[in-house]
N, C-alpha and C positions, 0 to 999 in steps of 0.2 A: 724689869726685863724688857729689852728692846723688841718692839713688834716686828715680825717678819715683813719685809718689804712686799713680798708677793701677796700677803694677806691684805695689805693696804691697797695694792693695785686691783686685786680681785674685788674687794669691797667697792672700789671706785667704779669698776666696770659694771658690777651688778646694779649699782645705784643708777647709772646712766642708761642702761639697756632694759631695765625691768626684769632681768633674769633673777629668779628667786632662790636658786640653790646652786651649789657647786656641781651637783649632778646635771642640772639643766645647762650650766655653763659648759661642762664637758661635752654634752650632746651638741650644743651649738658649734663648738670647736672641732667636732668630729674626732674626739679622742676618748680614751678610757678615763674613768675617774682617777685611776692610779697616776695618770699623767699630771694631774693637778697636784697630787701628793708629791710626786717627783720634783715638780717645779718649786714647791714650798721648801722641800729639803735642800735644794740647791740655791734657794733664795734668788731665783731668776726666772723671768717669764720669757719663753721663746719668742723670737721675732715673728714667726709665722702666726702666732696667736693674735698679735696686734694687727697683722695684715688681714686676717679673717674677720676680726671685729670691725675693722675699718670698712671692708667690703660689705659686711652684713648689716651694720648699724650706723656706719659713717662716723664712728667715734674718733675724735681727734687724737692721734698717737701721742702728740706732745702733752696733751692734757692727761692722758692715761699715765704717762711717765712722771709728770711733775705736779699735776693737779692745778696747773695754771693755764690761762687762756680759754678759748671757746671749748665747750665740751664736745661739740659735734663739728665735723669738717664743714658742713653746709652753713654753719653760722658765720663762716668767713666770707660767704658768698650770698648773703641775704639781700633782698632789695633794700634800697635806701629807706631809712625810717625804722627798719626792723620789724614791721608789722606783718611781713610775709616770710614764709619759709619755702625753700626749694626742695622738692622731692625728686630723687633720681628716677628716670624711666629706664627700666632694664629690659633685656631680652627675655623672652619667654622660654628660658632653658634652665636646667638645673646645673648646679656646680658639683663637679665630681667630688665624692667623698662625704660631703655634709648633707646633700639633698636639699640645700637651700638655693635661693636664686643666685645665678651667676652674675656678679656685678663687676663690670669693667672698672678698674681704678681710675681710668681716664674718661669716665662718663661725661658727655658734653650736653646731653639733653635732660632738661629738668622741667617740672611743672611747679608753678608757684601757687601756694594756698595761704589764706589768712592763718597766722600762727594761733590765734585764739580758737578758731574753728578746729584746727588739727588737735589742739589740746583737749577739746571736748570729745573728739571722736576716738582718741586713743593715744598711742605712743608715736609721735612724729618721727622719732629717731629710728623706728623700726619699719617705717613705711616705704614702699616702692610703688611705682606706677608700671603698668604692663599693658601691652596691646593684646587683645583677645583674638584668637584664631578659632575658626569653626562656628557652626550655627546652632549648637545644642542649647544655648541659653536664650535664643530669640523667642519672643520679640523684646524682652527686657534688655538683654545685652546682645548686640549684634556683632558679627565678625568685623574687626577693625576698630571697635570701640576701645577706649582706654579705661582701665579700672585702677583704683587706688586700693592697695592691699596693706593692711596692718599686720606685720609678721609677729607682733607680740600677742595677737588674739588667735590662739590655736585651740582653745577649749571649745568644743562643738556645742553650738546652740541650734536646736532643731529648726530646720527650715532656712537658716542663714546661708549666705553664699560664701564659699571659700575657694582659694587657690589650693589645689591638691597635687602633690607630686606622686605619680604612679610610675614605678620603674624610672625611666629617664624622660617622662613626659609631664608637662604641667597642664592640668585641667581646671576649668572654672565650673563649679557645680554647687547645687544645694545639697547639704548633707543631712542625713537622718541616721541616728545611732540606734541600732538594735542590739539586743543581747548577742554577743559574740559575732557581730557583723556590722558593717558600715555600708550605707546605701548612698550612692552618688546619683542625684536626681537632676534631670534636665528640664528646663521650662518648655522647650520645644518637644511636643508630644510625639514627634517622629523619631525621637531618640529614647530607647528603653532605659530604665534605671540600671545602674551597674551595682550588683550586689557583691560585696567582698566579704568572704567569711574569715574566720579567725586566722586561718593559714595564709590567706592573701594579704592580711593587714600588715605583715612584715614589710611589704613592698610599698606601703603607703605612708606619706607624710603630709600632714596638714600644714601648709606653709603660711597661711594667714587668712584673715577674714576680709572679704571685699566690702569696703565701706562707702564707695563712691564710683560712679562711672560717667563717662562723657562720650559724645559722638561728634565726629567731624563729618560734615556733609560735603560730598565730593561731586 
């Protein structure tokens, strides 16, 4: 029996992005699980899936379709020698529908990091850089600092720093998980912790863990 082409493509996508299940894939695409079943039945992946995956993970559309060439778009634009990988710097705003970062397909600003270092820190394909606004994480992270966020790391580790989408706003906070509640903590003691009960959690999405920050002196 010939394997369904969509199954092949989905397997390819999951291997590249670190997505572990079709339910998680549906969540990343902003669709119902039934949408994946429908695609399998039609043996065709909608083009807008590929666009979303490109914007979210920088997965090379040609590789998704054929299995040939660079897995990630940025691999076509690495520094000479291949020892560095460029990570896109995105605007601190949410993409409508998915709750993930809004990534302009024509991003022109990148930060370069050693490929080996990125591999040790997490999934380079899921990383984005973002400028921080506000003073709630001072003195560790100041307004205007740039942070590196691994969007594949969404499981909460107590005390770690995450980018969190609340309604249509992105916040950088330390997270504490309590029974039926999530607490968003600031390093700046002038800012009170934000307690979100089980009802408010529907408006929250953990976008990724902050793994690095830098500061430009002006």
